[in-house]
LODRENNU-619754 format. One record per residue: z, x, y of N, C-alpha, C in turn; residue in one letter. Coordinates in steps of 0.2 Angstrom, whole numbers, padded with zeros to 4 digits, always signed. Each point is the difference from the previous one (the first is absolute). Example, Ala and Ser with C-alpha at 12.3 -4.5 7.8 and 13.67 -1.06 7.14 Angstrom:
<sites>
+0039+0066-0028+0000-0004+0006+0000+0004+0006A -0004-0002+0005+0001+0004+0006+0003-0004+0005S 
</sites>
This chain:
<sites>
+0470+0537+0512-0007-0001+0002+0001+0000+0009M -0004+0005+0003-0001+0000+0007-0002-0006+0003L +0003-0002+0006-0002-0005+0003-0006+0002+0003S -0005-0005+0001-0006+0002+0005+0000+0004+0005D +0005-0003+0004+0001+0004+0007+0003+0007-0002T +0004+0000-0003+0003+0007-0003-0006+0004-0002R -0004-0002-0005-0005+0004-0004-0006+0002+0006A -0002-0005+0004-0003+0002+0006+0001+0004+0004R +0006+0001+0002+0004+0005+0004-0001+0007-0004M +0003-0001-0005-0002+0007-0004-0007+0002-0001I -0003-0003-0001-0008+0001+0001-0002+0003+0007E +0001-0003+0005-0001+0002+0006+0002+0007+0002A +0007+0001-0003+0002+0006+0001-0002+0007-0004T -0003-0003-0006-0002+0005-0004-0007+0003+0004I -0003-0005+0003-0008+0001+0004+0002+0005+0006Q +0006-0002+0003+0003+0003+0005+0001+0007-0001A +0004+0001-0004+0001+0006-0002-0006+0005-0003L -0004-0002-0002-0006+0002-0001-0005+0002+0006R +0000-0004+0004-0002+0002+0007+0003+0003+0006R +0006+0000+0000+0003+0004+0005+0006+0002-0001R +0003+0001-0007+0006+0001-0002+0007-0003+0001G +0005+0002-0002+0007-0003+0003+0000+0001+0008V +0000+0005+0003+0001+0001+0007-0005-0005+0005A -0007+0000-0004-0005-0006+0005+0000-0007-0002G +0004-0002-0004+0000-0007-0002+0006-0003+0004M -0002-0007+0001+0006-0003+0004-0001-0008-0003S +0008-0003+0001+0000-0006-0002-0005-0005+0004F -0002+0002+0006-0005-0006+0002-0007+0000-0004T -0002+0006-0002-0005+0001-0004+0002-0004-0006E +0005+0001-0004+0002-0003-0007-0001-0007+0002I +0003-0002+0004+0000-0007+0001-0007-0003+0002L -0004+0002+0004-0007-0002+0001-0003+0000-0006R +0000+0006-0003-0004+0001-0006+0002-0005-0007D +0007-0001+0000+0002-0004-0006+0000-0008+0002S -0001-0001+0006+0000-0008+0001+0008-0002+0001G +0005+0004+0000+0006-0001+0000+0004-0001+0007A +0005-0005-0001+0005-0001+0007+0003+0006+0001A +0002+0001+0006+0005+0007+0002+0006-0002-0002R +0003-0005-0004+0008+0000-0003-0001+0002-0007G -0006+0000-0003-0002+0002-0007+0001+0008-0001A +0002+0003+0006+0000+0006-0004+0007+0001-0002I +0005-0002+0005+0007+0001-0003+0004-0004-0004Y -0005-0005-0001+0001-0004-0006-0001+0003-0007H -0008+0002+0000-0002+0003-0006+0003+0006-0001H +0001+0004+0005+0002+0008+0000+0005+0000+0005F +0006+0000-0002+0007+0000+0003+0000+0008+0002P -0002+0003-0004+0000+0008+0001-0004+0003+0006G -0005-0006+0003-0004+0003+0006-0008+0004-0004G -0002+0004+0004-0006+0004-0001+0001+0004-0006K +0007+0003-0001+0000+0005-0005-0001-0004-0006S +0004-0006-0002-0002-0003-0005-0006-0003-0001Q -0003-0003+0005-0007-0002-0001-0005+0005-0003L +0001+0005+0004-0005+0007-0001+0002+0002-0008V +0006+0001-0002+0003+0002-0006-0004-0005-0005A +0000-0007+0000-0002-0005-0005-0008+0001+0001E -0003+0001+0006-0007-0001-0001-0002+0008-0003A +0003+0005+0002-0002+0007-0005+0002-0001-0007A +0005-0003-0002+0000+0000-0008-0004-0005-0003A -0001-0007+0004-0005-0004-0003-0007+0002-0001Q -0002+0005+0006-0007+0003-0001+0000+0005-0006H +0006+0004-0002+0000+0004-0004+0000-0003-0007G +0004-0005-0002+0000-0004-0005-0008-0003-0001A -0003-0002+0005-0007-0003-0001-0006+0006-0002A +0002+0007+0002-0004+0005-0001+0002+0002-0008V +0005+0000-0002+0002+0002-0006-0003-0005-0004R +0000-0007+0001-0003-0005-0004-0007+0001-0001E -0004+0002+0005-0007+0002-0001-0002+0005-0004Q +0005+0006+0000+0000+0006-0004+0000-0002-0007L +0005-0004-0001+0001-0003-0008-0008-0002-0003A -0003-0003+0004-0007-0002-0003-0006+0005-0001G +0002+0007+0001-0006+0005-0001+0000+0000-0006L -0006+0002-0003-0001+0001-0006+0002+0006-0003P +0001+0001-0007+0004+0007-0001-0006+0002-0007S -0006+0001+0001-0003+0002-0006-0001+0007-0001D +0001+0004+0006+0001+0007-0001+0003+0003+0007S +0002+0005+0001+0002+0003+0007-0004-0001+0005A -0007+0002-0001-0006+0000+0005-0001-0007+0002A +0000-0007-0005+0000-0006+0001+0004-0002+0005V +0007+0001-0002+0007-0002+0005-0001+0003+0007V -0002+0006+0001+0000+0004+0007-0008-0003+0003V -0003-0001-0003-0007-0003+0002+0002-0007+0003A +0002-0003-0004+0003-0007+0001+0005+0000+0009A +0005+0003-0004+0004+0001+0008-0004+0002+0006F -0004+0005+0000-0004+0002+0006-0004-0005+0003L -0004-0004-0006-0005-0006+0002+0006-0005+0003A +0006-0001-0001+0004-0005+0001+0003+0001+0008A +0001+0006+0001+0001+0002+0007-0004+0002+0006V -0004-0001-0003-0008+0003+0005+0002-0005+0005R -0001-0007+0000+0001-0004+0006+0006+0001+0004P +0005+0003-0004+0006+0001+0006-0002+0006+0005V -0002+0004-0003-0002+0007+0002-0006-0003+0005V -0004-0004-0001-0004-0002+0006+0002-0004+0005R +0006-0003+0000+0003-0004+0003+0005+0005+0005E +0002+0007-0004+0003+0004+0004-0004+0004+0004A -0007+0001-0001-0005+0003+0004-0001-0004+0008A +0002-0007-0002-0002-0004+0006+0008-0001+0003C +0005+0003-0001+0007+0000+0003+0005-0003-0003G -0001-0001-0005+0005-0005-0005+0005+0006-0004S +0005-0002-0001+0002+0006-0005+0005-0002-0005G +0005+0001-0005+0004-0002-0004+0007-0003+0003C +0001-0006-0003+0006-0003+0004+0005+0003-0002A +0002+0004-0008+0005+0001-0002-0001+0008+0003V -0004+0004+0002+0002+0006+0002+0000+0000+0008A -0002-0006+0003+0002-0001+0006+0008+0001+0002S +0003-0003-0005+0008+0000+0000+0004+0006+0001V -0003+0006-0004+0002+0006+0000+0000+0003+0007T -0003-0003+0004-0001+0005+0007+0004-0005+0007V +0005-0004-0004+0003-0004+0006+0004+0004+0004H +0001-0002+0006+0005+0005+0004+0006-0004+0001S +0002-0005-0003+0006-0004+0001+0006+0006-0001G +0006-0004-0001+0007+0002-0002+0000+0004-0007A +0003+0006+0000+0000+0003-0007+0001-0004-0006D +0005-0004+0000+0002-0006-0005-0006-0004-0002T -0004-0002+0005-0006-0004+0001-0005+0004-0003E -0001+0006+0002-0005+0005-0003+0001+0000-0007N +0007+0002-0002+0000+0002-0007-0001-0007-0005A +0002-0005+0003-0002-0006-0005-0007-0001+0001A -0004+0001+0004-0008-0002+0000-0002+0006-0004L +0002+0006+0001-0003+0005-0005+0001-0002-0007R +0006-0002-0001+0003-0001-0009-0006-0007-0002Q -0002-0005+0005-0005-0006-0002-0006+0005-0002V -0002+0005+0005-0006+0002-0001+0000+0004-0007A +0005+0005-0001+0001+0004-0005+0000-0004-0008A +0003-0006+0001+0000-0004-0006-0007-0003-0002T -0004-0002+0005-0006-0003+0001-0005+0006-0004A +0001+0006+0004-0005+0005-0004+0001+0002-0006F +0007+0000-0003+0002+0002-0005-0004-0005-0005A +0001-0007+0002-0001-0006-0005-0008+0001-0001S -0004+0003+0005-0006+0001-0001-0004+0005-0004W +0005+0006+0000+0000+0007-0004+0000-0003-0008V +0007-0004+0001+0002-0002-0008-0006-0004-0004D -0002-0005+0004-0006-0005-0002-0006+0005-0002Q -0003+0005+0005-0005+0003-0002+0001+0004-0007L +0006+0004+0002+0002+0004-0008+0000-0005-0005A +0002-0006-0001+0000-0004-0005-0007-0002-0002E -0005+0000+0004-0008+0000-0001-0002+0005-0004R +0002+0006+0003-0004+0006-0002+0005+0002-0007L +0005+0000-0001+0003-0001-0008-0003-0004-0005V -0002-0007+0003-0004-0004-0005-0007+0003-0001A -0002+0003+0005-0006+0004+0000+0000+0006-0005A +0006+0002-0003+0000+0005-0003+0003+0008+0003G +0001+0000+0005+0004+0005+0003+0007+0000-0001L +0001+0007-0002+0008+0002-0001+0005-0003+0006P +0004-0001+0000+0006-0004+0005-0001+0004+0007L +0003+0007-0002+0000+0004+0006-0007+0000+0004A -0003+0002-0004-0009-0001+0003-0002-0005+0006D +0003-0005-0005-0002-0006+0004+0004-0004+0007A +0007+0004-0001+0004-0001+0006-0003+0004+0006F -0001+0007-0002-0003+0004+0005-0007-0002+0002D -0005-0003-0004-0006-0002+0002+0001-0007+0005L +0005-0003-0002+0001-0007+0004+0002+0002+0007A +0005+0004-0001+0003+0003+0007-0006+0003+0004A -0004+0005-0002-0005+0002+0004-0004-0005+0003T -0002-0006-0005-0005-0005+0003+0004-0004+0005L +0005-0003+0000+0003-0003+0005+0000+0007+0007I +0003+0005-0001-0002+0004+0005-0007+0001+0004T -0004+0000-0004-0006+0001+0001-0001-0008+0004L +0001-0005-0002+0000-0006+0005+0001+0001+0006L +0007+0000+0000+0004+0000+0007-0004+0005+0004E +0000+0007-0001-0003+0005+0003-0008-0002+0002G -0004-0003-0003-0006-0002+0002+0000-0005+0005A +0006-0005+0000+0000-0004+0004+0001+0003+0007Q +0004+0005+0000+0002+0003+0006-0006+0003+0003V -0005+0005-0003-0005+0004+0001-0005-0005+0002L -0001-0005-0005-0006-0005+0003+0001-0003+0006C +0007-0002+0001+0001-0004+0008-0001+0006+0005R +0001+0005+0000+0000+0006+0004-0008+0001+0002A -0004+0001-0007-0007+0000+0001-0005-0005+0002T +0004-0007-0001-0005-0005+0000-0006+0000-0004T +0001+0003-0006-0005+0001-0005+0004-0002-0007T -0003-0001-0006+0003+0001-0007-0003+0006-0002I -0003+0005+0003-0002+0006-0003+0005+0004-0003E +0007+0001+0004+0004+0004-0004+0002-0003-0007P +0000-0007+0000+0002-0003-0008-0006+0002-0003F -0006-0001+0001-0005+0001-0005+0000+0007-0001E +0001+0005+0003+0001+0006-0002+0006+0001-0006Q +0005-0003+0001+0006+0000-0004+0000-0003-0007T -0005-0006+0001-0003-0003-0007-0003+0004-0003V -0006+0004+0002-0004+0006-0003+0006+0003-0004R +0003+0004+0004+0004+0005-0003+0005-0003-0005A +0004-0006+0001+0003-0002-0006-0002-0001-0004A -0005-0004-0001-0006-0002-0006-0001+0006-0004M -0003+0004+0003-0002+0006-0003+0006+0005-0002A +0005+0000+0002+0008+0003-0004+0002-0006-0006L +0000-0005+0001+0001-0004-0006-0004+0001-0005V -0007-0001+0001-0004+0000-0005-0001+0007-0003E +0003+0004+0003+0000+0009-0003+0005-0001-0005S +0006-0002+0002+0007+0001-0003+0001-0006-0005R -0003-0006+0002+0001-0005-0005-0006-0003-0003Y -0005+0005-0003-0006-0003-0003+0001-0006-0005P -0004-0005+0001-0001-0006-0004-0002+0001-0007T -0004+0005-0001-0003+0002-0007+0003+0006-0005S 
</sites>
């Protein structure tokens, strides 16, 4: 079990990644937002910023996967509609300047080995989201290959929508995509 200080530092890092990305976050901000003492950084994260960022992104990825596991699986359209409803608040936050903590580590400008390690954390998280969504879609009756294709499309839709909504400061790009995605799913996988 994580110590309270360590858990607060990871949560503060997740929020900092969402607001400013890896390059924009600072230890000062993490310490302030977590209420941790300066010595806590290297006590809990001897690998420094890279370790803290990697653990925060991995933890956020696991939390999202857990949320996806709770989606209903009555039909493909129900899974997709539930997913889109669940991510709408995240996209609203993106329109106000927040981003994805996992995606933020893919654009880090650190050393090549550090970049590769952080990209691997992100790739693992994204793959786990696709796996979890595909599992819900298979439970809804989709063939495995279709389930994985649709799940990957939904994660791509989410990540792309966050970028466009952040750029435009509106969720209209997401709403347009929702309408198109639901029409495609309902036409390809009718419930009756």
